[in-house]
Structures are given as structure tokens and as C-alpha cells.
PDB file with one MODEL, atoms N, CA, C and O in Angstrom:
MODEL        1
ATOM      1  N   MET A   1      99.556 117.746 116.122  1.00  0.00           N
ATOM      2  CA  MET A   1      98.219 116.912 115.860  1.00  0.00           C
ATOM      3  C   MET A   1      98.248 115.606 115.866  1.00  0.00           C
ATOM      4  O   MET A   1      97.172 115.115 115.525  1.00  0.00           O
ATOM      5  N   LEU A   2      99.077 114.850 116.127  1.00  0.00           N
ATOM      6  CA  LEU A   2      99.431 113.655 115.964  1.00  0.00           C
ATOM      7  C   LEU A   2      99.496 112.872 117.853  1.00  0.00           C
ATOM      8  O   LEU A   2      99.518 111.738 118.330  1.00  0.00           O
ATOM      9  N   LEU A   3      99.506 114.380 118.414  1.00  0.00           N
ATOM     10  CA  LEU A   3      99.626 113.773 119.923  1.00  0.00           C
ATOM     11  C   LEU A   3      98.142 113.648 120.854  1.00  0.00           C
ATOM     12  O   LEU A   3      97.900 113.000 121.873  1.00  0.00           O
ATOM     13  N   ALA A   4      97.092 114.770 119.839  1.00  0.00           N
ATOM     14  CA  ALA A   4      95.876 114.261 119.515  1.00  0.00           C
ATOM     15  C   ALA A   4      95.068 113.048 119.195  1.00  0.00           C
ATOM     16  O   ALA A   4      94.267 112.611 120.021  1.00  0.00           O
ATOM     17  N   VAL A   5      95.260 112.426 117.910  1.00  0.00           N
ATOM     18  CA  VAL A   5      95.347 111.271 117.926  1.00  0.00           C
ATOM     19  C   VAL A   5      95.173 109.945 118.121  1.00  0.00           C
ATOM     20  O   VAL A   5      94.312 109.132 117.785  1.00  0.00           O
ATOM     21  N   GLN A   6      96.993 109.874 119.233  1.00  0.00           N
ATOM     22  CA  GLN A   6      97.307 109.186 119.935  1.00  0.00           C
ATOM     23  C   GLN A   6      96.879 108.410 121.078  1.00  0.00           C
ATOM     24  O   GLN A   6      97.493 107.372 121.326  1.00  0.00           O
ATOM     25  N   ALA A   7      95.698 108.847 121.970  1.00  0.00           N
ATOM     26  CA  ALA A   7      94.693 108.758 122.711  1.00  0.00           C
ATOM     27  C   ALA A   7      93.807 107.842 121.847  1.00  0.00           C
ATOM     28  O   ALA A   7      93.642 106.734 122.356  1.00  0.00           O
ATOM     29  N   THR A   8      93.144 108.052 120.563  1.00  0.00           N
ATOM     30  CA  THR A   8      92.301 106.960 120.401  1.00  0.00           C
ATOM     31  C   THR A   8      92.561 105.466 119.306  1.00  0.00           C
ATOM     32  O   THR A   8      91.869 104.790 118.545  1.00  0.00           O
ATOM     33  N   VAL A   9      94.018 105.488 119.801  1.00  0.00           N
ATOM     34  CA  VAL A   9      94.610 104.689 118.972  1.00  0.00           C
ATOM     35  C   VAL A   9      94.636 103.468 119.510  1.00  0.00           C
ATOM     36  O   VAL A   9      95.514 103.436 120.373  1.00  0.00           O
ATOM     37  N   PRO A  10      94.015 102.329 119.388  1.00  0.00           N
ATOM     38  CA  PRO A  10      94.099 101.062 120.692  1.00  0.00           C
ATOM     39  C   PRO A  10      95.756 100.647 120.342  1.00  0.00           C
ATOM     40  O   PRO A  10      96.298 100.956 119.281  1.00  0.00           O
ATOM     41  N   PRO A  11      96.422  99.901 121.430  1.00  0.00           N
ATOM     42  CA  PRO A  11      97.389  99.187 121.546  1.00  0.00           C
ATOM     43  C   PRO A  11      97.604  98.176 120.627  1.00  0.00           C
ATOM     44  O   PRO A  11      96.726  97.442 120.171  1.00  0.00           O
ATOM     45  N   THR A  12      99.127  98.137 120.284  1.00  0.00           N
ATOM     46  CA  THR A  12      99.505  97.120 119.336  1.00  0.00           C
ATOM     47  C   THR A  12      99.869  96.216 120.014  1.00  0.00           C
ATOM     48  O   THR A  12     100.707  96.421 120.892  1.00  0.00           O
ATOM     49  N   PRO A  13      99.239  94.725 119.754  1.00  0.00           N
ATOM     50  CA  PRO A  13      99.955  93.502 120.019  1.00  0.00           C
ATOM     51  C   PRO A  13     101.209  92.704 120.146  1.00  0.00           C
ATOM     52  O   PRO A  13     101.788  92.208 119.179  1.00  0.00           O
ATOM     53  N   GLU A  14     101.615  92.599 121.435  1.00  0.00           N
ATOM     54  CA  GLU A  14     102.885  92.035 121.175  1.00  0.00           C
ATOM     55  C   GLU A  14     102.999  90.515 120.495  1.00  0.00           C
ATOM     56  O   GLU A  14     102.049  89.736 120.414  1.00  0.00           O
ATOM     57  N   TRP A  15     103.844  90.351 120.200  1.00  0.00           N
ATOM     58  CA  TRP A  15     104.211  89.036 119.208  1.00  0.00           C
ATOM     59  C   TRP A  15     104.192  87.849 120.330  1.00  0.00           C
ATOM     60  O   TRP A  15     104.695  87.817 121.453  1.00  0.00           O
ATOM     61  N   ASN A  16     103.725  87.261 119.891  1.00  0.00           N
ATOM     62  CA  ASN A  16     103.528  85.696 121.232  1.00  0.00           C
ATOM     63  C   ASN A  16     103.104  84.770 119.964  1.00  0.00           C
ATOM     64  O   ASN A  16     103.083  85.181 118.804  1.00  0.00           O
ATOM     65  N   SER A  17     102.792  83.540 120.348  1.00  0.00           N
ATOM     66  CA  SER A  17     102.500  82.434 119.172  1.00  0.00           C
ATOM     67  C   SER A  17     101.263  82.150 119.337  1.00  0.00           C
ATOM     68  O   SER A  17     100.846  81.073 118.913  1.00  0.00           O
ATOM     69  N   THR A  18     100.412  83.049 119.986  1.00  0.00           N
ATOM     70  CA  THR A  18      98.739  82.437 119.058  1.00  0.00           C
ATOM     71  C   THR A  18      98.887  83.956 118.084  1.00  0.00           C
ATOM     72  O   THR A  18      98.074  83.850 117.166  1.00  0.00           O
ATOM     73  N   VAL A  19      99.437  84.940 118.010  1.00  0.00           N
ATOM     74  CA  VAL A  19      99.606  85.912 116.888  1.00  0.00           C
ATOM     75  C   VAL A  19     100.302  85.352 115.535  1.00  0.00           C
ATOM     76  O   VAL A  19      99.995  85.583 114.365  1.00  0.00           O
ATOM     77  N   GLY A  20     101.508  84.410 116.153  1.00  0.00           N
ATOM     78  CA  GLY A  20     101.599  83.720 114.945  1.00  0.00           C
ATOM     79  C   GLY A  20     100.785  82.371 114.424  1.00  0.00           C
ATOM     80  O   GLY A  20     100.729  81.933 113.275  1.00  0.00           O
ATOM     81  N   ILE A  21     100.371  82.020 115.238  1.00  0.00           N
ATOM     82  CA  ILE A  21      99.851  80.868 114.734  1.00  0.00           C
ATOM     83  C   ILE A  21      98.728  81.866 113.699  1.00  0.00           C
ATOM     84  O   ILE A  21      99.032  81.963 112.510  1.00  0.00           O
ATOM     85  N   ILE A  22      97.738  82.421 114.091  1.00  0.00           N
ATOM     86  CA  ILE A  22      96.472  83.294 113.185  1.00  0.00           C
ATOM     87  C   ILE A  22      97.334  83.748 111.905  1.00  0.00           C
ATOM     88  O   ILE A  22      97.026  83.287 110.806  1.00  0.00           O
ATOM     89  N   ILE A  23      98.435  84.666 112.033  1.00  0.00           N
ATOM     90  CA  ILE A  23      98.656  84.590 110.529  1.00  0.00           C
ATOM     91  C   ILE A  23      99.338  83.656 109.773  1.00  0.00           C
ATOM     92  O   ILE A  23      99.403  83.741 108.547  1.00  0.00           O
ATOM     93  N   SER A  24      99.979  82.550 110.576  1.00  0.00           N
ATOM     94  CA  SER A  24      99.818  81.121 109.753  1.00  0.00           C
ATOM     95  C   SER A  24      99.243  80.475 108.851  1.00  0.00           C
ATOM     96  O   SER A  24      99.524  79.962 107.768  1.00  0.00           O
ATOM     97  N   VAL A  25      97.807  80.686 109.954  1.00  0.00           N
ATOM     98  CA  VAL A  25      96.709  79.775 109.241  1.00  0.00           C
ATOM     99  C   VAL A  25      96.091  80.761 108.540  1.00  0.00           C
ATOM    100  O   VAL A  25      95.314  80.114 107.838  1.00  0.00           O
ATOM    101  N   SER A  26      95.972  81.625 108.340  1.00  0.00           N
ATOM    102  CA  SER A  26      95.383  83.127 107.083  1.00  0.00           C
ATOM    103  C   SER A  26      96.567  83.134 106.354  1.00  0.00           C
ATOM    104  O   SER A  26      96.293  83.816 105.367  1.00  0.00           O
ATOM    105  N   SER A  27      97.614  82.807 106.273  1.00  0.00           N
ATOM    106  CA  SER A  27      98.507  83.048 105.007  1.00  0.00           C
ATOM    107  C   SER A  27      98.265  81.074 104.006  1.00  0.00           C
ATOM    108  O   SER A  27      98.461  80.740 102.838  1.00  0.00           O
ATOM    109  N   LEU A  28      97.868  80.426 105.023  1.00  0.00           N
ATOM    110  CA  LEU A  28      98.070  79.188 104.674  1.00  0.00           C
ATOM    111  C   LEU A  28      96.069  78.803 104.125  1.00  0.00           C
ATOM    112  O   LEU A  28      95.972  77.826 103.383  1.00  0.00           O
ATOM    113  N   VAL A  29      94.586  79.585 104.514  1.00  0.00           N
ATOM    114  CA  VAL A  29      94.187  79.798 103.520  1.00  0.00           C
ATOM    115  C   VAL A  29      94.171  80.537 102.819  1.00  0.00           C
ATOM    116  O   VAL A  29      93.223  80.252 102.087  1.00  0.00           O
ATOM    117  N   ALA A  30      94.793  81.750 102.349  1.00  0.00           N
ATOM    118  CA  ALA A  30      95.054  82.322 101.091  1.00  0.00           C
ATOM    119  C   ALA A  30      95.484  81.241 100.264  1.00  0.00           C
ATOM    120  O   ALA A  30      94.861  80.813  99.292  1.00  0.00           O
ATOM    121  N   LEU A  31      96.644  80.792 100.718  1.00  0.00           N
ATOM    122  CA  LEU A  31      97.772  79.576  99.496  1.00  0.00           C
ATOM    123  C   LEU A  31      96.180  78.626  99.277  1.00  0.00           C
ATOM    124  O   LEU A  31      95.894  78.772  98.089  1.00  0.00           O
ATOM    125  N   LEU A  32      95.319  77.930  99.819  1.00  0.00           N
ATOM    126  CA  LEU A  32      94.458  77.082  99.523  1.00  0.00           C
ATOM    127  C   LEU A  32      93.805  77.783  98.392  1.00  0.00           C
ATOM    128  O   LEU A  32      93.540  77.308  97.288  1.00  0.00           O
ATOM    129  N   LEU A  33      93.516  79.355  98.964  1.00  0.00           N
ATOM    130  CA  LEU A  33      92.219  80.100  97.661  1.00  0.00           C
ATOM    131  C   LEU A  33      92.831  79.784  96.178  1.00  0.00           C
ATOM    132  O   LEU A  33      92.179  79.174  95.330  1.00  0.00           O
ATOM    133  N   THR A  34      94.098  80.247  95.972  1.00  0.00           N
ATOM    134  CA  THR A  34      95.129  80.078  95.204  1.00  0.00           C
ATOM    135  C   THR A  34      94.569  79.149  93.766  1.00  0.00           C
ATOM    136  O   THR A  34      94.412  79.337  92.559  1.00  0.00           O
ATOM    137  N   PHE A  35      94.364  77.836  94.980  1.00  0.00           N
ATOM    138  CA  PHE A  35      93.985  76.948  93.757  1.00  0.00           C
ATOM    139  C   PHE A  35      92.424  77.189  92.609  1.00  0.00           C
ATOM    140  O   PHE A  35      92.173  76.545  91.591  1.00  0.00           O
ATOM    141  N   LYS A  36      91.493  78.470  93.311  1.00  0.00           N
ATOM    142  CA  LYS A  36      90.398  78.472  92.617  1.00  0.00           C
ATOM    143  C   LYS A  36      90.612  79.532  91.722  1.00  0.00           C
ATOM    144  O   LYS A  36      89.721  79.764  90.905  1.00  0.00           O
ATOM    145  N   ILE A  37      91.636  80.223  91.725  1.00  0.00           N
ATOM    146  CA  ILE A  37      92.192  81.131  90.374  1.00  0.00           C
ATOM    147  C   ILE A  37      92.176  80.568  88.962  1.00  0.00           C
ATOM    148  O   ILE A  37      92.652  79.459  88.722  1.00  0.00           O
ATOM    149  N   GLU A  38      91.643  81.315  88.056  1.00  0.00           N
ATOM    150  CA  GLU A  38      91.914  81.305  86.576  1.00  0.00           C
ATOM    151  C   GLU A  38      92.843  80.491  85.909  1.00  0.00           C
ATOM    152  O   GLU A  38      92.793  79.413  85.318  1.00  0.00           O
ATOM    153  N   LYS A  39      93.918  81.529  86.243  1.00  0.00           N
ATOM    154  CA  LYS A  39      95.524  81.104  85.691  1.00  0.00           C
ATOM    155  C   LYS A  39      96.775  80.847  86.754  1.00  0.00           C
ATOM    156  O   LYS A  39      97.835  81.473  86.763  1.00  0.00           O
ATOM    157  N   PRO A  40      96.510  80.108  87.367  1.00  0.00           N
ATOM    158  CA  PRO A  40      97.817  79.580  88.621  1.00  0.00           C
ATOM    159  C   PRO A  40      98.906  79.223  87.987  1.00  0.00           C
ATOM    160  O   PRO A  40      99.988  79.393  88.548  1.00  0.00           O
ATOM    161  N   LEU A  41      98.838  78.634  86.634  1.00  0.00           N
ATOM    162  CA  LEU A  41      99.953  78.199  86.442  1.00  0.00           C
ATOM    163  C   LEU A  41     100.901  79.269  85.432  1.00  0.00           C
ATOM    164  O   LEU A  41     101.855  78.802  84.810  1.00  0.00           O
ATOM    165  N   VAL A  42     100.580  80.600  85.343  1.00  0.00           N
ATOM    166  CA  VAL A  42     101.335  81.416  84.851  1.00  0.00           C
ATOM    167  C   VAL A  42     102.651  81.932  85.142  1.00  0.00           C
ATOM    168  O   VAL A  42     102.665  82.512  86.227  1.00  0.00           O
ATOM    169  N   GLY A  43     103.415  81.924  84.729  1.00  0.00           N
ATOM    170  CA  GLY A  43     104.706  81.787  85.229  1.00  0.00           C
ATOM    171  C   GLY A  43     105.499  80.899  85.656  1.00  0.00           C
ATOM    172  O   GLY A  43     105.270  79.712  85.420  1.00  0.00           O
ATOM    173  N   PRO A  44     106.672  81.331  86.423  1.00  0.00           N
ATOM    174  CA  PRO A  44     107.810  80.136  86.824  1.00  0.00           C
ATOM    175  C   PRO A  44     106.934  79.647  87.872  1.00  0.00           C
ATOM    176  O   PRO A  44     106.113  80.205  88.600  1.00  0.00           O
ATOM    177  N   GLN A  45     107.350  78.406  87.743  1.00  0.00           N
ATOM    178  CA  GLN A  45     106.469  77.462  88.731  1.00  0.00           C
ATOM    179  C   GLN A  45     107.420  76.773  90.420  1.00  0.00           C
ATOM    180  O   GLN A  45     108.573  76.548  90.787  1.00  0.00           O
ATOM    181  N   VAL A  46     106.186  76.698  90.898  1.00  0.00           N
ATOM    182  CA  VAL A  46     107.077  76.238  92.811  1.00  0.00           C
ATOM    183  C   VAL A  46     107.486  74.819  92.342  1.00  0.00           C
ATOM    184  O   VAL A  46     107.013  74.082  91.477  1.00  0.00           O
ATOM    185  N   PRO A  47     108.502  74.686  93.186  1.00  0.00           N
ATOM    186  CA  PRO A  47     108.699  73.279  92.448  1.00  0.00           C
ATOM    187  C   PRO A  47     107.903  72.118  93.729  1.00  0.00           C
ATOM    188  O   PRO A  47     107.851  70.953  93.336  1.00  0.00           O
ATOM    189  N   ILE A  48     107.402  72.340  94.954  1.00  0.00           N
ATOM    190  CA  ILE A  48     106.686  71.748  95.535  1.00  0.00           C
ATOM    191  C   ILE A  48     105.198  71.830  95.133  1.00  0.00           C
ATOM    192  O   ILE A  48     104.465  70.843  95.189  1.00  0.00           O
ATOM    193  N   LEU A  49     104.778  73.058  94.720  1.00  0.00           N
ATOM    194  CA  LEU A  49     103.266  73.134  94.908  1.00  0.00           C
ATOM    195  C   LEU A  49     102.922  73.762  93.122  1.00  0.00           C
ATOM    196  O   LEU A  49     103.645  74.482  92.433  1.00  0.00           O
ATOM    197  N   PRO A  50     101.235  73.011  92.702  1.00  0.00           N
ATOM    198  CA  PRO A  50     100.959  72.930  91.685  1.00  0.00           C
ATOM    199  C   PRO A  50     101.160  74.543  91.252  1.00  0.00           C
ATOM    200  O   PRO A  50     100.900  74.800  90.077  1.00  0.00           O
ATOM    201  N   ILE A  51     101.551  75.516  92.011  1.00  0.00           N
ATOM    202  CA  ILE A  51     100.915  77.149  91.947  1.00  0.00           C
ATOM    203  C   ILE A  51     102.321  78.079  91.404  1.00  0.00           C
ATOM    204  O   ILE A  51     103.286  78.222  92.155  1.00  0.00           O
ATOM    205  N   SER A  52     102.301  78.442  90.559  1.00  0.00           N
ATOM    206  CA  SER A  52     103.122  79.975  90.219  1.00  0.00           C
ATOM    207  C   SER A  52     103.764  80.764  91.254  1.00  0.00           C
ATOM    208  O   SER A  52     103.333  80.777  92.407  1.00  0.00           O
ATOM    209  N   ILE A  53     104.812  81.443  90.866  1.00  0.00           N
ATOM    210  CA  ILE A  53     105.592  81.732  92.188  1.00  0.00           C
ATOM    211  C   ILE A  53     104.705  82.881  92.364  1.00  0.00           C
ATOM    212  O   ILE A  53     104.111  83.033  93.432  1.00  0.00           O
ATOM    213  N   PRO A  54     104.546  83.863  91.195  1.00  0.00           N
ATOM    214  CA  PRO A  54     103.932  84.846  92.170  1.00  0.00           C
ATOM    215  C   PRO A  54     102.576  84.729  92.389  1.00  0.00           C
ATOM    216  O   PRO A  54     102.001  85.370  93.268  1.00  0.00           O
ATOM    217  N   ALA A  55     101.966  83.868  91.567  1.00  0.00           N
ATOM    218  CA  ALA A  55     100.122  83.488  92.681  1.00  0.00           C
ATOM    219  C   ALA A  55     100.655  82.740  94.370  1.00  0.00           C
ATOM    220  O   ALA A  55      99.861  82.563  95.294  1.00  0.00           O
ATOM    221  N   PHE A  56     102.095  82.411  94.426  1.00  0.00           N
ATOM    222  CA  PHE A  56     102.394  82.169  95.600  1.00  0.00           C
ATOM    223  C   PHE A  56     102.982  82.958  97.049  1.00  0.00           C
ATOM    224  O   PHE A  56     102.857  82.636  98.231  1.00  0.00           O
ATOM    225  N   ILE A  57     103.700  84.178  96.371  1.00  0.00           N
ATOM    226  CA  ILE A  57     103.857  85.277  96.564  1.00  0.00           C
ATOM    227  C   ILE A  57     102.252  86.506  96.824  1.00  0.00           C
ATOM    228  O   ILE A  57     102.102  87.277  97.772  1.00  0.00           O
ATOM    229  N   ALA A  58     101.625  86.370  96.058  1.00  0.00           N
ATOM    230  CA  ALA A  58     100.213  87.187  96.198  1.00  0.00           C
ATOM    231  C   ALA A  58      99.333  86.341  97.360  1.00  0.00           C
ATOM    232  O   ALA A  58      98.534  86.914  98.101  1.00  0.00           O
ATOM    233  N   ALA A  59      99.626  84.733  97.416  1.00  0.00           N
ATOM    234  CA  ALA A  59      98.880  84.530  98.249  1.00  0.00           C
ATOM    235  C   ALA A  59      99.297  84.409  99.849  1.00  0.00           C
ATOM    236  O   ALA A  59      98.457  84.064 100.680  1.00  0.00           O
ATOM    237  N   MET A  60     100.568  84.699 100.186  1.00  0.00           N
ATOM    238  CA  MET A  60     101.098  84.672 101.075  1.00  0.00           C
ATOM    239  C   MET A  60     100.866  86.570 101.610  1.00  0.00           C
ATOM    240  O   MET A  60     100.322  86.958 102.644  1.00  0.00           O
ATOM    241  N   ALA A  61     101.610  87.608 100.281  1.00  0.00           N
ATOM    242  CA  ALA A  61     100.774  88.553 101.431  1.00  0.00           C
ATOM    243  C   ALA A  61      99.362  89.378 101.342  1.00  0.00           C
ATOM    244  O   ALA A  61      99.144  90.474 101.858  1.00  0.00           O
ATOM    245  N   PHE A  62      98.317  88.472 100.447  1.00  0.00           N
ATOM    246  CA  PHE A  62      96.617  88.498 100.995  1.00  0.00           C
ATOM    247  C   PHE A  62      96.630  87.243 102.639  1.00  0.00           C
ATOM    248  O   PHE A  62      95.804  87.295 103.550  1.00  0.00           O
ATOM    249  N   GLY A  63      97.343  86.650 102.580  1.00  0.00           N
ATOM    250  CA  GLY A  63      97.499  86.119 104.171  1.00  0.00           C
ATOM    251  C   GLY A  63      97.840  86.659 104.777  1.00  0.00           C
ATOM    252  O   GLY A  63      97.019  86.984 105.634  1.00  0.00           O
ATOM    253  N   HIS A  64      98.920  87.113 104.904  1.00  0.00           N
ATOM    254  CA  HIS A  64      99.192  88.292 105.849  1.00  0.00           C
ATOM    255  C   HIS A  64      98.696  89.611 106.442  1.00  0.00           C
ATOM    256  O   HIS A  64      98.961  90.033 107.568  1.00  0.00           O
ATOM    257  N   VAL A  65      97.835  90.275 105.389  1.00  0.00           N
ATOM    258  CA  VAL A  65      97.014  91.069 105.408  1.00  0.00           C
ATOM    259  C   VAL A  65      95.994  90.780 106.015  1.00  0.00           C
ATOM    260  O   VAL A  65      95.780  91.410 107.051  1.00  0.00           O
ATOM    261  N   ILE A  66      95.076  89.800 105.614  1.00  0.00           N
ATOM    262  CA  ILE A  66      93.708  89.031 105.960  1.00  0.00           C
ATOM    263  C   ILE A  66      94.447  89.054 108.044  1.00  0.00           C
ATOM    264  O   ILE A  66      94.284  89.889 108.934  1.00  0.00           O
ATOM    265  N   GLY A  67      95.169  87.794 108.018  1.00  0.00           N
ATOM    266  CA  GLY A  67      96.221  87.785 109.391  1.00  0.00           C
ATOM    267  C   GLY A  67      95.644  89.152 110.238  1.00  0.00           C
ATOM    268  O   GLY A  67      94.605  89.243 110.891  1.00  0.00           O
ATOM    269  N   VAL A  68      96.915  90.394 109.938  1.00  0.00           N
ATOM    270  CA  VAL A  68      96.929  91.259 110.380  1.00  0.00           C
ATOM    271  C   VAL A  68      95.998  92.376 110.983  1.00  0.00           C
ATOM    272  O   VAL A  68      96.083  93.307 111.783  1.00  0.00           O
ATOM    273  N   GLY A  69      94.719  91.564 109.870  1.00  0.00           N
ATOM    274  CA  GLY A  69      93.386  92.542 110.177  1.00  0.00           C
ATOM    275  C   GLY A  69      92.552  91.827 111.594  1.00  0.00           C
ATOM    276  O   GLY A  69      91.808  92.427 112.370  1.00  0.00           O
ATOM    277  N   ILE A  70      92.932  90.429 111.632  1.00  0.00           N
ATOM    278  CA  ILE A  70      92.540  89.078 112.731  1.00  0.00           C
ATOM    279  C   ILE A  70      92.986  89.712 113.490  1.00  0.00           C
ATOM    280  O   ILE A  70      92.224  90.383 114.186  1.00  0.00           O
ATOM    281  N   VAL A  71      94.508  89.793 113.714  1.00  0.00           N
ATOM    282  CA  VAL A  71      95.105  89.633 114.984  1.00  0.00           C
ATOM    283  C   VAL A  71      94.641  91.374 115.866  1.00  0.00           C
ATOM    284  O   VAL A  71      94.551  91.566 117.078  1.00  0.00           O
ATOM    285  N   LEU A  72      94.355  92.734 114.353  1.00  0.00           N
ATOM    286  CA  LEU A  72      94.366  93.572 115.318  1.00  0.00           C
ATOM    287  C   LEU A  72      92.995  93.971 115.877  1.00  0.00           C
ATOM    288  O   LEU A  72      92.606  94.745 116.752  1.00  0.00           O
ATOM    289  N   GLY A  73      92.272  92.900 114.787  1.00  0.00           N
ATOM    290  CA  GLY A  73      90.493  93.089 115.498  1.00  0.00           C
ATOM    291  C   GLY A  73      90.213  92.319 117.098  1.00  0.00           C
ATOM    292  O   GLY A  73      89.656  92.547 118.171  1.00  0.00           O
ATOM    293  N   LEU A  74      90.728  91.651 116.655  1.00  0.00           N
ATOM    294  CA  LEU A  74      91.001  90.504 117.837  1.00  0.00           C
ATOM    295  C   LEU A  74      91.476  90.817 119.261  1.00  0.00           C
ATOM    296  O   LEU A  74      91.117  90.288 120.313  1.00  0.00           O
ATOM    297  N   THR A  75      92.855  92.338 118.937  1.00  0.00           N
ATOM    298  CA  THR A  75      93.093  92.624 119.807  1.00  0.00           C
ATOM    299  C   THR A  75      91.898  93.874 120.135  1.00  0.00           C
ATOM    300  O   THR A  75      91.818  94.211 121.316  1.00  0.00           O
ATOM    301  N   ASN A  76      91.368  94.271 119.563  1.00  0.00           N
ATOM    302  CA  ASN A  76      90.530  95.444 119.732  1.00  0.00           C
ATOM    303  C   ASN A  76      89.672  95.117 120.659  1.00  0.00           C
ATOM    304  O   ASN A  76      89.379  95.975 121.492  1.00  0.00           O
ATOM    305  N   ILE A  77      89.010  93.664 120.734  1.00  0.00           N
ATOM    306  CA  ILE A  77      87.589  93.801 121.576  1.00  0.00           C
ATOM    307  C   ILE A  77      88.296  93.185 122.055  1.00  0.00           C
ATOM    308  O   ILE A  77      87.647  92.170 122.307  1.00  0.00           O
ATOM    309  N   GLY A  78      89.971  92.938 122.660  1.00  0.00           N
ATOM    310  CA  GLY A  78      90.487  92.810 124.059  1.00  0.00           C
ATOM    311  C   GLY A  78      90.059  90.951 124.158  1.00  0.00           C
ATOM    312  O   GLY A  78      89.740  90.499 125.258  1.00  0.00           O
ATOM    313  N   ALA A  79      90.113  89.833 122.664  1.00  0.00           N
ATOM    314  CA  ALA A  79      90.270  88.666 122.962  1.00  0.00           C
ATOM    315  C   ALA A  79      91.740  87.928 122.679  1.00  0.00           C
ATOM    316  O   ALA A  79      91.967  86.718 122.650  1.00  0.00           O
ATOM    317  N   ILE A  80      92.550  88.898 122.505  1.00  0.00           N
ATOM    318  CA  ILE A  80      94.210  88.323 122.475  1.00  0.00           C
ATOM    319  C   ILE A  80      94.850  89.760 123.965  1.00  0.00           C
ATOM    320  O   ILE A  80      96.024  89.785 124.334  1.00  0.00           O
TER     321      ILE A  80
ENDMDL
END
């Protein structure tokens, strides 16, 4: 069953600086979006940023999910 599906799966991109930049920028954008949440200061604080540790971890996770989607989409259309 898996061998039949394998032919339709697009290739996974190799890790390079372009992929790293896309993931980093999407994580930064997600971090900037945390300033729009209602209660960003609930919980232990990050020493450098005015947000809490849970909000920071959630923003980084969301940024990685968005970045992976962008990388896979660009790979699928042949841009990367």
C-alpha cells in the first residue's frame, strides 16, 4: 500500500540556507504576532522580550509549522 502512494509524494527538499532563512523569517513573523494576543504576560517571563515563555514557545512552534508549509509549497512548485 505504501509503495503505491510513494510515487505521488513530492520530493523532500534538502536543507540549505534558503530553507533556514524561510523558517527563521516565518518564526520571527509569528513572534511579532504574539504582541497582538490578549494576555501575553501570563506565566514566567522571557528575560529579553516582553512576552511569557509559553507564548514564546507557541510562537516558535507556529512559525516552524508555517515555515515548513512554505518550504514544502515552494518545493512542490519547483521554486526551491
